C-alpha positions in Angstrom: -7.5 7.0 -21.7 -5.5 8.8 -18.6 -1.3 9.0 -18.5 0.3 9.9 -15.5 4.0 10.2 -14.2 4.4 9.0 -10.9 6.7 12.0 -9.8 3.9 14.6 -10.8 1.4 12.9 -8.4 0.8 14.2 -4.4 1.3 12.7 -1.8 0.0 12.6 2.0 1.5 11.2 5.2 0.5 7.7 5.6 1.1 4.9 8.8 4.6 5.2 10.6 7.3 7.2 8.0 5.4 6.5 5.3 3.6 8.3 2.0 1.0 7.8 -0.4 0.2 8.7 -3.9 -3.3 7.7 -5.3 -2.1 7.2 -8.6 -5.3 6.4 -10.2 -8.9 6.5 -8.8 -12.5 8.0 -8.2 -11.2 11.5 -9.4 -9.8 10.2 -12.5 -13.0 8.6 -13.2 -11.9 5.1 -12.4 -14.9 3.1 -11.5 -14.0 0.1 -9.7 -10.1 -0.1 -8.5 -7.7 2.6 -7.1 -4.3 2.2 -7.9 -1.8 3.8 -5.0 2.0 4.0 -4.4 3.6 3.9 -0.9 7.2 5.0 0.0 8.2 3.9 3.5 11.7 4.9 4.9 13.8 2.4 6.6 12.4 1.5 10.0 8.6 2.7 9.1 5.7 0.8 8.5 2.2 0.7 6.9 -0.5 0.3 9.7 -1.3 -2.8 10.9 -4.8 -3.8 10.0 -7.3 -5.6 8.2 -10.6 -5.2 6.0 -13.3 -6.6 4.6 -12.3 -6.5 1.0 -9.4 -8.3 -0.8 -6.4 -6.3 -2.5 -3.1 -6.8 -4.3 0.5 -5.3 -3.4 3.6 -5.4 -5.8 6.9 -4.9 -4.2 8.5 -2.3 -6.6 11.9 -1.5 -4.5 13.5 -2.2 -1.3 12.6 -5.3 1.5 10.0 -5.4 3.9 8.8 -7.9 6.6 5.3 -8.8 5.7 3.1 -9.1 8.9 0.2 -11.1 8.8 -2.3 -13.9 10.5 0.6 -16.1 9.2 4.5 -16.4 10.1 6.2 -13.1 9.0 7.6 -12.9 5.7 10.7 -11.3 4.0 9.7 -9.8 1.0 11.5 -8.3 -1.9 11.6 -6.3 -5.2 9.2 -7.6 -7.5 7.2 -9.8 -4.9 3.4 -9.6 -5.7 0.9 -10.3 -2.5 -2.5 -11.4 -2.4 -4.4 -10.2 0.6 -7.8 -11.7 1.3 -10.5 -9.7 2.6 -10.2 -9.7 6.8 -6.8 -10.7 6.9 -4.3 -8.7 9.3 -1.4 -7.3 7.7 1.2 -4.8 7.6 4.5 -3.9 5.8 7.6 -3.0 7.7 10.7 -1.7 5.9 13.3 -3.8 7.3 15.9 -2.3 4.5 18.1 0.0 4.3 16.4 1.9 1.5 13.1 3.5 1.0 10.3 0.7 0.4 8.1 1.2 -2.3 4.9 -0.9 -3.4 1.9 -0.3 -5.2 -1.4 -1.5 -4.0 -4.9 -1.6 -5.7 -8.0 -1.8 -3.6 -11.9 -1.6 -4.8 -12.5 1.9 -4.8 -14.9 1.3 -1.6 -11.4 0.6 0.2 -10.0 4.1 -0.7 -13.0 5.9 0.5 -12.9 4.6 4.2 -8.9 5.4 4.4 -7.4 8.3 6.0 -4.1 8.4 7.7 -5.3 6.1 10.7 -4.3 2.9 11.8 -7.5 1.6 10.5 -6.0 2.7 6.6 -5.6 -0.2 4.0 -2.5 -1.3 2.4 
């Protein structure tokens, strides 16, 4: 078993005005999924992208506009989002405070990401 405090996990730049923390991943011996937490400044955004795997998102703090293949939707703290494979998506922080969300993807999803516009979540 592994226990971590989020404040002790290092972050990397990601998207437009965002930081990403890999909370649990391959380096921890996770065999299937990666748990990441993103912090996005007001006006910042994750990349606008799609990928061939599903993932799940939970809004922990703040407010955002979820852009997808459907109509834009406002999401707030406590909102859970299921994003099917190949659906375009982006979270834009439309609030006045930092947006924080958790995202889980398969290991191969994290292996395929960086700080480019093709990054997941």
